[in-house]
N, CA, C and O of each residue as an XYZ file, in Angstrom:
436
protein
N      40.833     -9.247    -20.051
C      40.822    -10.731    -20.336
C      42.521    -10.734    -21.423
O      42.644     -9.891    -22.312
N      43.378    -11.523    -21.215
C      44.192    -12.017    -21.916
C      43.834    -13.146    -23.365
O      42.895    -13.939    -23.428
N      44.460    -13.002    -23.988
C      44.511    -13.883    -24.801
C      44.063    -15.174    -24.739
O      43.019    -15.712    -25.109
N      45.192    -15.620    -24.125
C      45.202    -17.058    -23.445
C      43.690    -17.268    -22.684
O      42.777    -18.058    -22.928
N      43.825    -16.312    -21.758
C      42.211    -16.445    -21.153
C      41.150    -16.586    -21.822
O      40.021    -16.829    -21.397
N      41.637    -16.375    -23.308
C      40.226    -16.397    -23.447
C      39.908    -17.659    -24.053
O      38.876    -18.330    -24.010
N      41.391    -17.907    -24.825
C      41.094    -19.422    -25.240
C      40.969    -20.510    -24.165
O      40.306    -21.528    -24.362
N      41.441    -20.334    -23.347
C      41.339    -21.284    -22.298
C      39.513    -21.558    -21.961
O      39.000    -22.603    -21.560
N      38.796    -20.189    -22.295
C      37.824    -19.806    -21.998
C      36.428    -20.738    -22.856
O      35.368    -21.271    -22.528
N      37.277    -20.503    -24.179
C      36.713    -21.359    -25.468
C      36.937    -22.699    -25.035
O      35.917    -23.365    -24.859
N      37.673    -23.068    -24.892
C      37.840    -24.708    -24.955
C      37.351    -25.108    -23.528
O      36.918    -26.256    -23.628
N      37.228    -24.658    -22.225
C      36.460    -25.083    -21.418
C      34.733    -25.331    -21.764
O      33.969    -26.258    -21.493
N      34.607    -24.415    -22.275
C      33.438    -23.755    -22.829
C      32.790    -25.173    -23.707
O      31.738    -25.786    -23.522
N      33.699    -25.349    -24.542
C      33.556    -25.890    -25.664
C      32.748    -27.648    -25.037
O      31.663    -28.221    -24.945
N      34.922    -27.922    -24.623
C      34.419    -29.662    -23.300
C      33.114    -29.389    -22.235
O      32.878    -30.403    -21.579
N      32.453    -28.545    -22.003
C      31.688    -28.302    -21.085
C      29.794    -28.671    -22.022
O      28.632    -28.934    -21.711
N      30.498    -28.478    -23.023
C      29.156    -28.517    -24.222
C      29.384    -29.939    -24.363
O      28.327    -30.549    -24.198
N      30.381    -30.703    -24.610
C      30.569    -31.707    -25.469
C      30.375    -32.731    -24.147
O      30.012    -33.893    -24.329
N      30.537    -32.419    -23.353
C      30.654    -32.840    -21.679
C      28.934    -33.095    -21.791
O      28.596    -34.273    -21.687
N      27.930    -32.170    -21.976
C      26.499    -32.388    -21.460
C      26.216    -32.994    -22.458
O      25.421    -33.901    -22.211
N      26.620    -32.888    -23.942
C      25.895    -33.441    -24.556
C      26.001    -35.515    -24.727
O      25.369    -36.403    -25.299
N      26.900    -35.425    -24.056
C      27.415    -36.900    -24.054
C      26.830    -37.644    -22.633
O      26.736    -38.855    -22.436
N      26.536    -36.737    -21.879
C      25.355    -37.376    -19.906
C      24.691    -37.777    -20.377
O      24.157    -37.185    -21.315
N      24.200    -39.467    -19.873
C      22.972    -39.849    -20.162
C      22.200    -39.480    -19.487
O      21.144    -39.920    -19.940
N      21.967    -38.798    -18.452
C      21.469    -38.292    -17.262
C      20.557    -37.128    -18.262
O      19.337    -36.980    -18.329
N      21.693    -36.368    -19.009
C      21.197    -35.074    -19.464
C      21.199    -35.512    -20.718
O      20.956    -34.500    -21.376
N      21.329    -36.429    -21.467
C      20.691    -36.792    -23.151
C      19.665    -37.419    -23.304
O      19.077    -37.472    -24.384
N      19.217    -38.096    -22.069
C      17.857    -38.714    -22.025
C      16.637    -37.605    -21.423
O      15.653    -38.018    -20.810
N      16.792    -36.683    -21.603
C      15.563    -35.683    -20.685
C      14.141    -35.628    -21.551
O      14.018    -35.056    -22.634
N      13.322    -36.190    -20.993
C      12.000    -35.947    -21.772
C      11.366    -34.846    -21.914
O      10.388    -34.784    -22.659
N      11.803    -33.822    -21.243
C      11.573    -32.157    -21.614
C      11.745    -32.368    -23.026
O      12.819    -32.589    -23.586
N      10.473    -32.275    -23.628
C      10.726    -31.675    -25.070
C      12.082    -29.976    -25.424
O      12.754    -29.748    -26.430
N      12.003    -29.384    -24.466
C      12.425    -28.056    -24.589
C      14.219    -28.386    -24.138
O      15.209    -28.291    -24.863
N      14.151    -28.668    -23.115
C      15.685    -29.232    -22.335
C      15.981    -30.364    -23.582
O      16.810    -29.944    -24.389
N      15.596    -31.348    -23.796
C      16.020    -32.243    -25.229
C      16.399    -31.146    -26.567
O      17.545    -30.996    -26.990
N      15.693    -30.732    -26.885
C      16.143    -29.684    -28.016
C      17.425    -28.596    -27.452
O      18.528    -28.566    -27.998
N      17.166    -27.996    -26.631
C      18.429    -27.363    -25.988
C      19.752    -28.218    -26.168
O      20.745    -27.878    -26.812
N      19.510    -29.725    -25.273
C      20.738    -30.200    -25.751
C      21.336    -30.680    -26.875
O      22.533    -30.889    -27.071
N      20.194    -30.872    -27.759
C      20.875    -31.101    -28.792
C      21.407    -30.398    -29.673
O      21.966    -31.027    -30.571
N      21.433    -28.922    -29.743
C      21.735    -27.988    -30.134
C      23.287    -27.537    -30.351
O      23.309    -26.625    -29.524
N      23.867    -27.548    -30.596
C      25.281    -27.297    -30.493
C      25.416    -25.269    -29.994
O      26.140    -24.872    -29.080
N      24.728    -24.544    -30.678
C      24.497    -23.211    -30.157
C      23.798    -22.861    -29.339
O      24.242    -21.935    -28.660
N      22.507    -23.344    -29.008
C      21.283    -23.154    -28.088
C      22.366    -23.017    -26.800
O      22.755    -22.045    -26.153
N      22.730    -24.783    -26.728
C      23.889    -24.931    -25.652
C      24.625    -24.410    -25.501
O      25.096    -24.552    -24.372
N      25.190    -23.622    -26.222
C      26.777    -22.731    -26.046
C      26.482    -21.196    -25.602
O      27.257    -20.648    -24.817
N      25.321    -20.494    -26.130
C      24.659    -19.791    -25.528
C      24.457    -19.753    -23.610
O      24.731    -18.726    -22.990
N      24.143    -20.548    -23.166
C      23.808    -20.771    -21.580
C      25.580    -21.176    -21.277
O      26.322    -20.429    -20.639
N      25.882    -22.096    -21.699
C      27.256    -22.513    -21.098
C      28.535    -21.425    -21.068
O      29.449    -21.350    -20.247
N      28.302    -20.700    -22.122
C      29.212    -19.366    -22.496
C      28.600    -18.552    -21.547
O      29.574    -18.010    -21.025
N      27.453    -18.053    -20.902
C      27.318    -16.856    -20.320
C      27.231    -17.060    -19.091
O      27.456    -16.060    -18.410
N      26.863    -18.461    -18.265
C      27.698    -18.746    -17.284
C      28.982    -18.674    -16.864
O      29.397    -17.925    -15.979
N      29.865    -19.758    -17.744
C      31.548    -19.010    -18.112
C      31.746    -17.655    -18.121
O      32.752    -17.224    -17.557
N      30.897    -16.813    -18.711
C      31.459    -15.347    -18.855
C      31.084    -14.642    -17.479
O      31.747    -13.697    -17.051
N      29.400    -15.432    -16.464
C      29.684    -14.864    -15.162
C      30.403    -15.181    -14.615
O      30.887    -14.182    -14.082
N      30.937    -16.074    -14.297
C      32.159    -16.864    -13.479
C      33.748    -16.217    -13.170
O      34.481    -16.013    -12.202
N      33.756    -16.067    -14.457
C      34.902    -15.690    -15.267
C      34.725    -14.140    -15.083
O      35.798    -13.592    -15.337
N      33.848    -13.331    -14.768
C      33.867    -12.152    -14.585
C      34.746    -10.939    -15.909
O      35.304     -9.842    -15.878
N      34.349    -12.170    -17.115
C      35.575    -11.862    -18.709
C      33.679    -11.441    -19.308
O      32.810    -12.292    -19.115
N      33.367    -10.251    -19.910
C      32.303     -9.498    -20.907
C      33.002     -8.681    -21.752
O      33.915     -7.935    -21.399
N      32.523     -8.833    -23.025
C      32.788     -8.470    -23.983
C      32.747     -6.920    -23.815
O      32.860     -6.858    -22.590
N      32.691     -6.099    -24.085
C      32.407     -4.343    -24.136
C      32.564     -3.825    -22.651
O      31.688     -2.998    -22.399
N      33.171     -3.996    -21.901
C      33.290     -3.862    -20.186
C      33.672     -2.523    -19.975
O      33.408     -1.937    -18.925
N      34.266     -2.017    -20.894
C      35.030     -0.411    -20.841
C      33.551     -0.053    -21.584
O      33.016      0.759    -20.829
N      32.935     -0.231    -22.382
C      32.193      0.413    -22.587
C      31.231      1.186    -22.053
O      31.154      2.363    -21.702
N      30.038     -0.368    -22.087
C      28.785     -0.543    -22.076
C      28.132     -1.802    -20.936
O      27.051     -2.334    -21.191
N      28.540     -1.994    -20.298
C      28.693     -2.974    -19.026
C      27.041     -3.097    -17.826
O      27.134     -2.630    -16.691
N      26.205     -3.503    -18.118
C      25.132     -3.836    -18.296
C      24.959     -5.190    -16.485
O      23.774     -4.860    -16.436
N      25.044     -5.756    -15.789
C      25.552     -7.207    -15.909
C      24.987     -8.149    -16.143
O      25.780     -9.041    -16.445
N      23.616     -8.574    -16.180
C      23.377     -9.599    -16.889
C      23.247     -9.605    -17.687
O      23.933    -10.569    -18.029
N      22.394     -8.870    -19.365
C      22.956     -8.889    -20.184
C      24.483     -8.782    -20.963
O      24.710     -8.914    -22.165
N      25.142     -8.587    -20.206
C      26.510     -8.293    -20.712
C      27.248     -9.068    -21.003
O      28.135     -9.070    -21.856
N      26.571    -10.554    -19.547
C      27.009    -11.599    -20.087
C      26.440    -12.769    -20.967
O      27.090    -13.674    -21.490
N      24.766    -12.507    -21.029
C      24.624    -13.387    -22.247
C      24.947    -12.477    -23.912
O      24.976    -13.035    -25.009
N      25.088    -11.473    -23.737
C      25.617    -11.240    -25.092
C      27.397    -11.809    -25.247
O      27.910    -12.273    -26.266
N      27.959    -11.624    -24.109
C      29.183    -12.629    -24.766
C      29.084    -14.165    -24.389
O      30.102    -14.857    -24.355
N      27.663    -14.745    -24.068
C      27.568    -15.761    -23.971
C      27.429    -16.198    -25.570
O      28.097    -17.120    -26.038
N      26.303    -15.280    -26.495
C      25.809    -15.097    -27.201
C      26.996    -15.169    -28.875
O      27.001    -15.908    -29.860
N      27.873    -13.946    -28.422
C      29.269    -14.055    -28.956
C      29.983    -15.241    -29.237
O      30.127    -15.849    -30.298
N      30.439    -15.481    -28.008
C      31.177    -16.347    -27.842
C      30.757    -17.890    -28.739
O      31.483    -18.614    -29.421
N      29.444    -17.992    -28.436
C      28.722    -19.438    -28.773
C      28.900    -19.582    -30.903
O      29.353    -20.535    -31.536
N      28.283    -18.107    -31.506
C      28.168    -17.590    -32.374
C      29.725    -18.179    -33.160
O      29.709    -18.822    -34.209
N      30.603    -17.924    -32.647
C      31.905    -18.153    -33.384
C      31.970    -19.427    -32.839
O      31.303    -20.184    -33.544
N      32.335    -19.840    -32.162
C      32.990    -20.729    -32.329
C      32.108    -22.221    -32.521
O      32.597    -23.348    -32.594
N      30.729    -21.855    -32.573
C      29.917    -22.813    -33.502
C      29.816    -22.650    -35.647
O      29.517    -23.480    -36.505
N      30.201    -21.298    -35.724
C      30.691    -21.051    -36.954
C      31.968    -22.219    -37.289
O      31.890    -22.861    -38.336
N      33.066    -22.432    -36.396
C      34.530    -22.558    -36.220
C      33.967    -23.666    -36.168
O      34.728    -24.438    -36.751
N      33.117    -24.193    -35.830
C      32.874    -26.265    -35.518
C      32.559    -26.697    -36.462
O      32.893    -27.860    -36.693
N      31.836    -26.017    -37.356
C      30.716    -25.756    -38.631
C      31.477    -26.154    -39.659
O      31.238    -27.100    -40.409
N      32.625    -25.243    -39.699
C      33.714    -25.300    -40.553
C      34.886    -26.443    -40.346
O      35.357    -26.945    -41.366
N      35.069    -26.604    -39.857
C      35.971    -27.712    -39.052
C      35.267    -29.093    -39.796
O      35.768    -29.947    -40.527
N      33.850    -28.911    -39.261
C      33.452    -30.918    -39.480
C      33.222    -30.726    -40.866
O      33.109    -31.713    -41.592
N      33.166    -29.943    -41.177
C      32.931    -29.721    -43.341
C      34.170    -29.990    -43.840
O      34.141    -30.743    -44.814
N      35.198    -29.641    -43.511
C      36.263    -29.756    -43.702
C      37.410    -31.307    -43.304
O      38.334    -31.909    -43.851
N      36.942    -31.354    -42.557
C      37.833    -33.104    -41.758
C      36.581    -34.248    -41.415
O      36.466    -35.086    -40.520
N      35.824    -33.910    -42.418
C      34.889    -34.956    -42.007
C      34.852    -35.977    -43.338
O      35.351    -35.829    -44.454
N      34.094    -37.023    -42.797
C      34.365    -38.346    -43.685
C      32.335    -38.530    -44.566
O      31.285    -38.763    -43.968
N      32.502    -38.360    -45.677
C      30.692    -38.487    -46.246
C      31.028    -40.364    -46.802
O      31.802    -41.008    -47.509
N      30.027    -40.524    -46.042
C      30.176    -42.128    -46.593
C      28.892    -42.012    -47.231
O      27.986    -41.372    -46.697
N      28.727    -42.709    -48.572
C      27.620    -42.780    -49.737
C      27.197    -44.133    -49.760
O      28.146    -44.911    -49.856
N      26.358    -44.533    -49.716
C      24.982    -46.261    -49.783
C      24.755    -46.031    -50.703
O      24.437    -44.931    -51.154
N      24.902    -47.398    -51.427
C      23.645    -47.730    -52.695
C      22.470    -47.729    -52.071
O      22.390    -48.644    -51.252
N      21.505    -47.036    -52.146
C      20.126    -47.429    -52.198
C      19.303    -49.242    -51.871
O      18.668    -49.914    -51.059
N      20.016    -49.240    -53.361
C      19.643    -51.162    -54.014
C      19.976    -52.034    -52.893
O      19.229    -52.920    -52.480
N      21.213    -51.731    -52.379
C      22.255    -52.542    -51.256
C      21.679    -52.652    -50.321
O      21.455    -53.737    -49.783
N      21.185    -51.200    -49.775
C      20.423    -51.018    -48.241
C      19.403    -51.801    -48.470
O      19.433    -52.832    -47.798
N      18.408    -51.676    -49.252
C      16.778    -52.043    -49.276
C      16.964    -54.023    -49.467
O      16.127    -54.783    -48.978
N      18.056    -54.465    -50.160
C      18.028    -55.529    -50.387
C      18.803    -56.678    -49.220
O      18.946    -57.894    -49.347
N      19.211    -55.795    -48.102
C      19.897    -56.506    -47.002
C      18.716    -56.550    -46.001
O      18.591    -57.508    -45.238
N      17.936    -55.614    -46.005
C      16.650    -55.480    -45.208
C      15.769    -56.104    -45.432
O      14.738    -55.977    -44.772
């Protein structure tokens, strides 16, 4: 897989993660396991990238050690980790921090 195809896979996965986290039916799931899975970028990313890796047939270490299901999960784990670290860095660099005065908040309540 070329670099452009890997970039498209990463973008498609990130958009899928974002859509699943914003989708109302998935966001309001009552089961604790699924609600925690959807709320965690990294956790959901492992499953999304594993499925995308299986669908696109792109895995890490394809030439050396290919084990059919484990290779897709390892690829999903690696892609999710790298993109999770990238998004944490992006958010810390470009996010806005709002500091409020606790006394003003308590007086208005």
